[in-house]
N, C-alpha and C positions, 0 to 999 in steps of 0.2 A: 560665615555662609555653607547651604544647605551642599551633604554630600553631593548632590546632584544641582548644578546653577542652572538659571532657563539661561533661555539664547542670553536676551537681553542683559542679565543681571551678571552674566560672566564676561559681555562684552563690555559692559561697563568698566567692570574690574581691571582689564586686560588694558582698556586704553586711558585709566585711572594711574595703573603701574607704568606704565611707556611714558607719559607725563611726566611725572615725579623723577624719575631714571636717567633724565635728560639735565638732571639738576645731579646730578651725581657722577664725582671721576669715573671715565670711560672705560679705568682698568676696574672699576669693581660693578660693571652694571651689568656684565654675566651671571656673575654670583646675586646682585640683589632681586633681579627677574625670573631668574629661576628659583629663589626662594618666594618670592611671591606667586609666580605660576609656575608652577614645575610641569611640564609636558607628562611628563611619566607619572604623574601623582589619575588616580580613579576618579578624584571630585571634580575634576572637570571634562563636561565631554568632547570640547576643545569648538570654535568661534570658525565658521568658514567666512569670508568674504573678501572681495577684490582691492586690492590698495596700489599706490604705485609703486613705481620699481622701476629703478634707473629712467628715475625720471628724465633726463638731458635725451637720450633717445626714446620718450613716449613709448613707456612699457608699463603693461600692468601684470597683476600678479593674483594667481587665486590663491591663499594659504586658509590651511585647516593648522589652526591651531597647537593642536595635539600632536601632532608632530615634525621631528625634530629639525628640519629645514623648513619647515612654515613656519616656526615657534623664532627661527633665527631674521626670516624677512621680515618679520613682524616686526621686531622689537631693534636689527640692527640693520637692515634694509636693505641684505643681500646674505648666500649662503658660501662659507669658503670665500672672504673675500681676496686671496693671493688669487686663486685660481682665476677668479675672475681678471682681477688687474693683469692676468700673464693674457690673457683670451684679449685685454682691448691693447695687452702692448702687439701682440704678435698677426692675430688676426684683421686682413685686409677687406677691404671690395670687390664683389668678383674670385673668391676663391670659393673652389670647393672644402667642403667641410665634414669628416665622419665622426658622429659623437656616439660612442658605445657606451651602454648605461645612462641614458638619457634622466629619468627618475623623471616624476613632474616636469621639469622644464626649467627649471633657473636660469640652466647655462643655456641652452639649446632657443631661447627666445632672446638671448642675450649674443649668440655667435647671429640667429637669422639676421639683426640688426647691424653687426657688423661687417657681414658679408653682402649685403643689400639686396637691390634687385637682380641686381648681373652675379651673384653668387649663390648656391648653396648647400643646404642641410642634411646631409641623412642621419637621423637622429633614429638610434635602437631600444626599446627600452619592452623587454616579452612576459612581466607582469599586468598580463592585463586591467585590472584595478586603475595601477599609478601608471600606464598607458593612455586609460583613458582620461587622467587628468591633464598627462603632456598634451591630449588632444584639445583640452579647453583654452590652458594657455596658448597656445597657440594658437586656437581658432579666435580668443580676447584681441589679441595682438596681432592677428592679419598674418600671418606668416607664412605666403603664400611661396616664399624661397625652400620652406623646408618638407622632406618628406618621412614622416613618424611609420615606424613600420614596427608592430610588437613581434618582435624575434632578438634572439638573439647574436650576437656576432663569434662567432668561433673557428678552428682548422676547414671545415669539410660543411657542408649542405646538407641537412638532412631534418631530423628529430630529438630530443633530448631532454629527461625529468629536469624540473626547476625546481629548485625551494623555495615555497613562497611562504609568506608568515602570514600572520594573522591581521587582516586588515586596520583592527586598533590597535599593533604595536607603533610605538612612538618613531624606529628607526625604518621606516622598509627599503632601505636602500641597501639595507646584508642581507637580499634577497639574492640568488645566485646557483649555481651549481653545486659547491662545495661543504658554502656552511648548512648543516642541519641541527648547531646548536640552539637553535628556536623555532627551526621551523614549525608549521603547521599542517600544510601538507606539501604535496610535489604534482605538479600539474604539468603535462608534456608540452613543449613548445615547440617551435619551426627554431632553426639555427643555417644561418647561409655565412658565406666567408666573405670579407670584402674584395677577391678579386672576382668571383661570379657575380656578387655586385656590381662593381665596374662592366664585366660585360651585359647585366643584364638591362643596365640603363645606356651603355651607348656612353661611358664617360672616359675621358679621354686620360684622365689625371684628375690627382685631391692633394691638397694642400697642407692637408689638417687631420690629423687622429689624434682624437681625448678617447681616452677610454681611462674607467674607474667600473670596473666590473669581476668583483671581488675574488679576484685568483685566476680566473682567465686568460690572461691580456698575453703569456704566450701562446695559448692555441691562437689567437685572434692574428696575432702579428706570422704566425705560419700561413694562415689563412690568406694572410696577404704581402707575401712575399713577390712575386710576381709583381705588384701593384707598386708596391716599395723601392722596390729597383728601380722600375720604371721612373717612376712619380716623384723620390724622393722627399716625402712629405717630413713637416716635423710631428714628433709624436712626444706629445703628451700624457703623463700614467701616472696614475697613485700607485707604491713602494710599500708595500707591507707585508712582514712575512706571517700576517695572519691564516694567508691561503695558499702563498707559496713563496720560493724560496727567492730573496731580492738578488742574489748571484745569480741566480739561473734566468732570471729575467734582465739583469744586467750585462749576461753572455748571449744572449740571445738578439740584444739590442747592438752588441760588440761587434757580433756575428753580419747584419746587417749591415756593418760598418757606418757606427752611429757613433756620436758621442754621448755622451749622457750628464747631463747636468742635474747636481737639488737645485730645489729655485726655493731661495734662502726668504728671508723676510724684507719685503720691500724689492720684490723682484728679482735680486740680486742673483744670480747662476753660479754654483761651483763645482767646476770639472769635476767628476766622480772616477775612480779608478779603483780595478775590483777588490785594492786594502783600502778603502774609503768608503767604502758605501753604506750609506745614510737612507733606514726609513723616511718617507715623505715623499710629497708630489717633485716628480723629475720632466725634467722638456729634454728630448734624445735629438740631435740633429744632425743629419748626415756628414761626416767626417772630411773636408775639401782633400782633392787628389793631389797626392805630392810631385 
């Protein structure tokens, strides 16, 4: 294959790999797909197309195969299956959900369908070119119950500098306030707090907070203290030592009177303590009053 394939040549190759991959044991497919079509390789431009997504919910998704998230959606039907399984279990019709770090909308469009026409999703993605793709995916799925804002969520209202990656970088989800390892430039973005959001939109209560914001999770929680005390929403978060102390994150959730669970494979929850902390996806639930 030439160093720079034409669109149709690359698309044909992708479809061929995907078809052959279905004949390979599931445990080997990731390695097989990445060996034959590595989204990090400069030999591929990437192919953009609309594919079915969660067909039982009548969703579609625009993928650009040079990106990590989109590559997974193209070959495996979704990105971060365990996260999606948890959302399918806990999100109910009529709920109000806040999503911090929406990226291109793989979970946003799912949340939109799950809360239904009587529910509401507030999705936040501060990086302009990613936010634009989020808006496109919301548009093709007619997600009228989603308000997508090109802002960061944090402790207070204002402006801050955000580390933005080159648009051709494979993992756009690494953009954030603190990660400067692969930063291309810094841009000034707007920030708001969840407490301010509720006042602005006259929201009485929320049911679920989902956040994956590269180390800014504690700041988000501090800017949502009034909302959390009043609404007691479930809180889903990524916990990683890359950008913040997971012990401090655990302590912040505990101080808000939450019990914290590690999400194990197949959705099983394991209660965490300060001595048993583990990186990964966490679900925090209000601690019942004794």
